[in-house]
N, C-alpha and C positions, 0 to 999 in steps of 0.2 A: 442451588441447582445451576448447572452450567448451561449457557446458551448453546443451541445446536450449532456446531462449527464444522463445516465440511471443507476440509483442506486436503489437497492432493499434491504432494511434493514429488518432483521428478529429479532423481539423482543425476541424470545425464543432461539436465537443463544447463544452459550457460550461466544462469543466475545461481548464486549459492543458496542452499536450503533456507537459511534464515531470511534471505531477501524474498524468496518465493512465498514464505509464510507471511511476511510483512505485506506483500502485494495482495495476497488473498484476503487478509483481515481488512485491509484498507478498502478493497472492493466490497466486502461484505458490509462494512459500515456505510460506505457511500450508497450502496443499493438498498439499504434498509434491512437487510437480512440479519444484521446485528444491530439491535436497537440501542439507543442511548440508555445506559444503566445496566445493560446485559452483563451477566457474569461470564467471564471467560474461564476455560479450564485452567487448572494450576499448571505450573511449569512441568512438573513431573507427570501429571495426567496427560497433557498434550504430547510430551516427549514419548511417553509409552505408546499412546495411540498412533503417533506418526513414525514410531521406531527410529527416533533420532536422539542424539545426546541432549540432556536437559540444558546444556549451555547454548545449543542452537536455538532453542525456544527462548531462553533468557535474552539472547542477543536480539531476537526479533521483538520481544516484548520491550526491551530497552529502546529500540528504534521507535516503536509505536508510542512509548511514553514521551520520548523527545519530541515527537510530532504532536503531542497533546491529544492523542486519540484514545488512549487508555490510561487508567490509573490503578495503582496497586494500593490497597488499603490494608495496612498491617493487621494480620489476624482475621481478615475477612475475605481476601481474594483480590483478583484483578477484574476490573470492570471497564466497559466502554464508557468514556466520559459523557456526561449528560449534554455537553455542548459539542460533541464530536461531529454529529451530523450537520449542525448549523455552520460550523467552521468550513466543512466541505462545500456546503451550498454557498456560503459567502465567497469562498475561493473561486467557485465556478462563476458566480456573478461578476467577480473582479476580472475574470479572464474573458468574459463575453465580448467586451469591446475589442480586445486584442484578436480574438477569433474572427470577429466580423472584419476587422482591418485586414487580416491575413487572407480571408476569402475574397475581399474586394481586390486586393493586390494580385491574387492568383487569377481572378477573373480578368482583370485588365491585361495581364501578361499571357492570357489564353492558356493557362495551366489547367489541365482537366482535373477533376476531383480525385481520380485514382492516383495520378502522379503526385498530387499534393499529399494524399494519405501516405503514399510510399515515402515521400520526403520526411513527413512527421515521424513515421516509424523508424527510419534510419537515424534521425536526430535523437529520438528517444533512446535508441540503442547506444549511440555515441555518448550521450549524457550519462547513462547508466554505467558504461565502461569507465568514463572519466571519474565518476563518483567512487566507484569501487577501487580504482587505482589510488585515489587520494586516501581512502579509508585504509587500504593495505599499507600505504606509506606511513600512516600515523600510528 
């Protein structure tokens, strides 16, 4: 039985459909909506549900596998890795000191939280664009 997976893709979004899918699955895993060990829909099932090409879902699943968040078991299906949530929590814990340092630096420079949030959003967009450019070149 597949885990309930609520995905909404926006064709007009700046991010390609497979990236939107990756982001939403990562968010579902990080939030606990997709528990470790949960079975994901097959490529064909999800492609049909989302009305996208199966290759779009395959590309997203490939990215998620590269990030060690999901695993495909031949003849059984695709599942959230048992250690997927813990690696997210570990990554968050590793980032905590950096986040604190950034907040201290921003406070010392009198940068208000909204300006800092806007800066982070802009940098996230730039990183995403750079990553997509690199992927398109390869």
